[in-house]
C-alpha positions as CSV (number, residue, x, y, z in Angstrom):
1,M,152.0,91.2,-65.5
2,T,148.5,92.4,-65.1
3,D,147.1,94.7,-67.9
4,K,147.4,98.3,-67.1
5,T,144.3,100.1,-65.9
6,Q,142.8,101.9,-68.5
7,L,141.6,105.7,-67.9
8,I,139.8,108.7,-69.3
9,L,140.7,112.1,-68.0
10,A,138.7,115.0,-67.3
11,W,140.0,117.9,-69.0
12,S,139.5,121.3,-68.5
13,G,142.6,123.0,-70.4
14,G,144.2,124.3,-67.2
15,K,147.1,123.4,-65.4
16,D,145.6,121.1,-62.7
17,S,144.4,118.3,-65.4
18,A,147.3,118.5,-67.7
19,W,149.8,118.0,-64.6
20,T,147.2,115.3,-63.5
21,L,148.5,113.6,-66.9
22,H,151.6,114.1,-66.6
23,A,151.6,112.8,-62.9
24,L,149.4,109.7,-64.6
25,R,152.1,108.8,-67.3
26,Q,154.5,108.3,-65.2
27,R,153.2,105.2,-63.3
28,D,153.2,102.0,-65.0
29,D,149.6,100.7,-63.8
30,V,147.4,103.0,-65.5
31,E,146.9,104.0,-69.4
32,V,145.6,107.4,-70.0
33,V,143.6,106.3,-73.6
34,A,141.6,109.9,-74.1
35,L,140.8,113.1,-72.8
36,L,137.2,114.5,-72.2
37,T,136.0,118.1,-72.1
38,T,132.8,119.5,-71.5
39,I,132.3,122.7,-74.0
40,T,129.2,125.2,-73.1
41,A,127.9,125.3,-76.4
42,D,126.3,128.5,-76.1
43,Y,129.8,130.1,-75.9
44,D,131.7,127.0,-77.8
45,R,134.6,127.3,-74.9
46,S,135.2,124.6,-71.8
47,S,133.1,124.8,-68.7
48,M,134.6,127.0,-66.1
49,Q,138.1,127.9,-67.7
50,G,136.4,129.5,-71.1
51,V,138.9,128.1,-73.1
52,R,138.1,127.9,-76.4
53,R,137.0,124.8,-78.0
54,E,140.3,125.2,-80.8
55,V,142.7,125.3,-78.0
56,I,141.6,122.5,-76.3
57,R,141.4,120.4,-79.0
58,A,145.5,121.5,-79.9
59,Q,145.8,120.7,-76.7
60,A,145.1,117.3,-77.1
61,A,146.5,116.7,-80.3
62,A,149.7,118.2,-78.4
63,A,149.0,115.5,-75.7
64,D,148.7,112.6,-78.3
65,L,145.2,111.9,-77.4
66,P,142.0,111.4,-78.6
67,L,139.5,114.1,-77.0
68,I,135.7,113.1,-76.3
69,E,133.9,116.6,-76.5
70,Q,130.4,116.9,-74.5
71,D,128.4,120.1,-75.3
72,I,126.6,121.2,-72.1
73,A,124.3,124.1,-72.1
74,A,125.2,127.4,-70.2
75,R,123.3,127.9,-67.1
76,G,122.7,124.5,-66.7
77,D,122.1,122.4,-63.5
78,N,124.0,119.5,-61.6
79,A,120.9,117.1,-63.5
80,G,121.9,118.1,-67.0
81,Y,125.7,118.0,-66.6
82,D,125.0,114.3,-65.0
83,T,123.2,113.1,-67.8
84,A,125.9,114.9,-69.8
85,M,128.9,113.1,-68.0
86,A,127.1,109.7,-68.4
87,H,126.6,110.2,-72.5
88,A,129.9,110.9,-73.0
89,L,131.4,108.2,-70.7
90,Q,128.8,105.9,-72.7
91,R,130.4,106.9,-76.0
92,A,134.1,106.5,-74.5
93,Q,133.4,102.9,-73.7
94,T,132.2,102.1,-76.8
95,R,135.2,103.2,-78.2
96,W,137.4,101.1,-75.6
97,P,135.0,98.7,-74.0
98,A,137.6,98.2,-70.9
99,L,137.5,101.5,-70.0
100,R,135.5,102.2,-66.3
101,T,137.7,104.7,-64.8
102,A,137.5,108.5,-64.9
103,A,140.3,110.7,-63.8
104,F,140.3,114.0,-62.4
105,G,142.7,117.0,-61.3
106,D,141.1,117.7,-58.0
107,L,143.4,118.8,-55.1
108,F,141.3,119.1,-51.9
109,L,138.0,120.2,-52.1
110,Q,136.1,116.3,-50.6
111,D,132.7,117.6,-51.7
112,I,133.7,117.5,-55.3
113,R,135.7,114.7,-54.9
114,D,132.4,112.9,-53.0
115,Y,129.9,114.1,-55.5
116,R,131.7,112.8,-58.6
117,V,132.4,109.8,-57.3
118,Q,128.7,109.1,-55.7
119,R,127.5,110.6,-59.9
120,L,129.9,107.9,-61.1
121,S,129.6,105.3,-59.4
122,A,126.0,105.4,-59.6
123,I,126.5,104.6,-63.4
124,G,129.5,102.0,-62.9
125,W,132.4,103.7,-63.1
126,D,135.7,104.4,-60.5
127,V,136.9,108.1,-59.8
128,M,140.7,108.4,-59.5
129,T,142.1,111.4,-58.2
130,P,146.0,111.2,-58.5
131,L,146.7,114.9,-57.0
132,F,144.0,114.7,-54.4
133,D,145.4,116.1,-50.8
134,A,148.8,117.4,-52.5
135,D,150.3,120.7,-51.3
136,T,149.1,123.0,-53.4
137,A,151.7,125.7,-52.6
138,A,154.7,123.0,-53.1
139,L,152.4,121.2,-56.1
140,A,151.9,125.2,-58.2
141,R,156.3,125.2,-57.7
142,Q,156.6,121.3,-58.7
143,M,154.7,122.4,-61.8
144,L,156.8,125.0,-62.8
145,A,160.0,123.4,-62.0
146,G,158.8,120.3,-64.3
147,G,158.2,123.1,-67.4
148,L,154.4,123.7,-67.2
149,R,153.3,127.2,-68.7
150,A,150.2,128.4,-68.7
151,G,148.1,132.1,-68.4
152,L,145.5,133.1,-65.9
153,C,142.4,132.6,-68.0
154,C,140.0,133.6,-65.4
155,V,139.8,135.5,-62.8
156,D,137.0,135.1,-59.7
157,T,136.9,138.8,-59.2
158,T,134.9,138.3,-55.9
159,Q,138.1,136.9,-54.5
160,L,141.0,138.2,-56.6
161,D,141.9,141.3,-58.2
162,A,140.6,141.5,-62.0
163,G,144.6,142.6,-62.7
164,F,145.6,139.2,-62.6
165,A,143.5,137.9,-65.5
166,G,145.9,137.4,-68.7
167,R,149.5,137.2,-65.9
168,D,151.8,134.2,-66.7
169,F,151.5,131.5,-63.9
170,D,154.6,131.5,-62.5
171,H,157.2,132.4,-59.8
172,A,156.2,136.0,-60.1
173,L,152.7,135.5,-59.8
174,L,152.9,133.2,-56.8
175,A,154.4,135.5,-55.0
176,A,152.3,138.5,-55.7
177,L,149.1,136.6,-54.4
178,P,147.5,137.4,-51.8
179,T,148.0,134.6,-48.8
180,S,144.2,133.8,-49.0
181,I,144.3,133.2,-52.4
182,D,145.1,129.1,-52.9
183,P,148.7,128.7,-55.0
184,C,146.7,126.3,-57.4
185,G,143.4,128.6,-57.2
186,E,141.7,125.5,-56.0
187,R,138.3,127.4,-54.4
188,G,137.9,129.1,-58.0
189,E,140.0,132.0,-57.3
190,F,141.6,131.4,-60.9
191,H,141.5,129.2,-63.7
192,T,144.3,128.3,-66.4
193,C,145.0,127.9,-69.8
194,V,148.3,126.0,-70.7
195,W,150.2,126.1,-73.7
196,D,153.3,123.8,-72.6
197,G,154.6,121.2,-70.2
198,P,155.9,117.6,-70.3
199,M,152.8,116.7,-71.3
200,F,152.6,117.9,-74.6
201,R,155.2,116.8,-77.6
202,A,155.6,120.5,-78.3
203,P,154.4,123.8,-77.2
204,L,150.9,125.5,-78.6
205,A,151.7,129.3,-80.0
206,L,149.3,131.0,-78.1
207,Q,148.5,134.5,-78.0
208,R,147.3,136.4,-75.2
209,G,143.7,138.1,-76.1
210,Q,141.1,140.5,-74.8
211,T,140.2,140.8,-71.1
212,V,136.6,141.1,-70.5
213,L,134.2,140.9,-67.2
214,R,131.2,138.5,-67.7
215,E,128.3,138.5,-64.9
216,G,130.0,141.6,-63.3
217,R,132.3,139.0,-61.5
218,F,134.8,136.8,-63.9
219,A,137.8,138.4,-65.6
220,Y,137.8,135.9,-68.6
221,T,141.2,136.4,-70.6
222,D,140.8,135.0,-74.0
223,W,143.9,132.9,-75.3
224,V,143.9,132.4,-79.0
225,L,145.9,130.1,-81.6
226,S,148.1,132.2,-83.4
227,T,147.7,132.8,-87.2
228,L,150.8,130.5,-87.8
229,A,149.2,128.3,-85.9
230,R,146.3,127.7,-87.4
231,A,147.8,127.7,-90.7
């Protein structure tokens, strides 16, 4: 038997990275050894999704995986992001010397996948995207049927009405989405925060918080750990 390929999974706190973890755990040729999250230090939240650091940490604990956190600056450029990622991967490799592969929850945006492959190959890393080219309508239904539970934490109001922010990611939401919107929000229409699913040993106790508009465009809904979960 050959040894399993060790992976570190890019973790946003949303449904796609969570379902990628679930999919990878169904395979017998790979082992996810850790999660990697980039945190916008100015806000203490995950990049893009805007999920609180403490919620990301709770998700990692529920997934029974170590979490590598890499702070980045708000409004940083690609060069800064690349440098931060290289540093985070180097830290991970120090802990797991055989680690050479990073997995991502990309679905169909080829340019983003190509960028990841290009940048990571330059520092000696491979990229794995197990959900790539999936039918996103079918994938969304598969996630729900598999027990994934999440809520919308960010809506790009130039693509989708702000009223969708804070809604549960469920069949009712999928039915209500305009036909122009990808069911998984892969074009950035919306992002999610996961609190339950087969990738977690127990659900997170999250409460829906305030929704605010930032940059005149993005409607962010805060998801916070309940007081009981903090105790």
